[in-house]
C-alpha positions, 0 to 999 in steps of 0.5 A, a space after each residue: 500500500 502506498 500513500 501521499 503524505 500531504 503537507 500541513 495546509 494553510 486553508 484554501 478559501 472557497 469563493 463559490 461552489 455549486 452542483 447540478 444533479 438529478 435533483 436540479 441545477 444549483 445549490 437551492 435545488 440540492 438543499 431543498 431536495 435534501 431537506 424534503 427527502 425527495 430523491 432524483 432517481 427514476 426508472 431508467 429511460 436512457 438509451 435505445 434499449 434501457 437497462 432495467 434499473 434506476 438512474 439519476 438523470 439531469 433534466 434539460 441537458 439535451 436542450 443546452 446550447 453552447 455559445 458560438 465561441 465553443 462550436 466544435 465542442 458539442 457533446 452531452 458531457 460538455 452540455 452538462 458542464 456548461 449548464 453546471 457552470 452557469 449556477 451560483 455565481 461561479 463565473 463571477 467568482 472566476 472573474 474575480 480571481 482573474 482580476 486579482 491574479 490574471 488568467 494565467 495564475 488560475 488553474 483548471 483541475 477537472 475530474 471525470 471518469 468517462 469524459 465524453 465517451 458517450 459521443 465516441 460511442 455515438 460516433 462508432 455506432 454511426 460509422 459509414 464506409 466510403 467507396 474505398 471501404 474505409 470506415 469514418 465517423 460521421 462528419 459532425 463527430 470528427 472532432 478529436 478534441 471530444 474523443 479524449 480523456 482530457 475533453 472536459 478540462 479542455 472544454 472548461 478552459 475554453 469556456 472560462 478563458 483561464 490560462 493557468 495549469 489545466 489538469 484532468 484527473 481520471 481516477 474513477 469515482 474519486 476523480 473530482 475529490 482528488 481535484 481539490 488535493 491537486 489544486 492545493 498542491 499547485 497553489 502551495 507549490 506556487 504554480 497558481 494563486 487560485 483554481 477552478 476545480 470540479 467534475 462532470 460525468 454523464 450517463 452512457 452505454 459504457 457506464 450502464 452496461 459496464 457496471 451491469 456486467 460487474 453485477 453491481 447495478 440494482 433493479 430498485 433504487 439504491 439503499 446504502 448501508 441497508 441490510 437489504 442493499 443489492 447494488 448501486 443506482 447510477 447517475 450523472 452530475 456536474 459541479 465546481 468550486 473556486 479555490 483561492 490561496 488564503 490571504 490573497 483575496 476576501 476571507 470566506 466562511 467556508 474553506 478546504 482544510 485538509 486532504 488525504 489520499 491513498 492507493 491500496 491497489 488490492 483489486 481492480 474493482 473491489 475495496 481492500 477487505 479491511 478498508 486499510 486504504 480508506 482508513 489511511 485517507 481519512 487519517 491523513 485528511 484529519 492530520 492535514 487539517 489539524 483535527 482529532 476524529 471527535 472534532 468532525 461534525 459530519 461525514 459524507 460517505 462514499 456509500 455506493 450501496 454495494 454489499 462489499 463497499 458499504 460494509 468495508 467503509 462502515 468498518 473503517 469509519 467505526 475504527 476511527 470515529 466515535 459513535 457520536 459522528 453523523 455519517 451518511 451516504 447521499 447517493 439515494 438522492 442523486 445516484 452514484 455520479 461516478 467521476 462527479 461524485 467527489 464534487 457533488 458530495 463535497 458540495 453536500 458537505 459544504 451545505 451541511 456546514 453552511 445550513 446545519 442540515 446533516 443528510 441521512 441516507 435516503 431509501 434505507 430503513 433496515 440497519 445492517 448489524 455489521 455497520 456501526 452507530 455512525 451510520 445515520 438514516 435520518 436527517 438531523 440538524 446541528 451547527 458543525 464546524 468541520 465536515 469530511 467527504 469520502 470518495 473511493 474509486 476502483 483500484 483503491 484510489 481513495 480520497 478524503 477531504 476536510 472542509 471547515 467553517 470560519 467564524 
């Protein structure tokens, strides 16, 4: 097992943050659905031959029109990226850090699991053969820039005009959590003064049928940590946060306080059975934030609703945190949004800090005796100072983030 050892961070200010999920576009849609216990999951209606399952699909993506300056970058993933970018003053916050530092000093760090592979699937499905017997993509899909893992980062950079370091993180389901750690390193190493971080993943055949082939997809809405859980519900989402070096601009109420990363490399798709990588990531996040486990007020769990993942994560949490911790999975609201899960669930942790609403675990009612008392099914209210988000990806790519509230 290997692990990064992050330096003790000066906190990074969070100037703006937002998520667009199956619950709707922007923060208000997320907070209202969390408070109401209203799920965004629906019966799968995606694709020509829908798989029998439930999904978290974002409404309106197909109607999104990119501005003329972004012509040639059209695809479903970029449409969701554009929709999510319009929310909650994100572009105003980007403009503010550009005014302070210059566009070349603001990094773009994006996380994605599948990037724009849906467009690539369509291109192959519509191959045509010319008179010489050579197969070609249809003309409107002969755009190499959208058929790469870096398509999202390339698009966001073009959409914002930012000219600092541009990085795409693709570590499966931890991708858009690890963007916070990557941005922190860039800022503290002096390569940037601020960063736009985020992640986007959209539904496509490779995702739905790929996870189905692993026998991980439930035919009913997912039930994280429930004794009856049978698998995950897939979703799509996009989200962002604007980070700035503390002291470089106005102080903010919310901050990135610490991060922890590990790679247990136990199995291609299964977690380490004792959760060693998960424990290491959580411990390092607390250490870099200068916190003891008892100081954490809320933990957003990775909690995919698969039997193996939930049991291992719950055991890792019980080994580290006191019974008083409120820990939950929010995937019953949004589905598992893969490479976007890190940013979406970081936003939920930030909402818990800002609003005092600690989400429960939607759809789950029967506790698993193997899970500790930290796992909560019901919403609660509390004024907390520190929240953590866990995002654990295939291959043992683990990331835990700690956020704090100032004042």
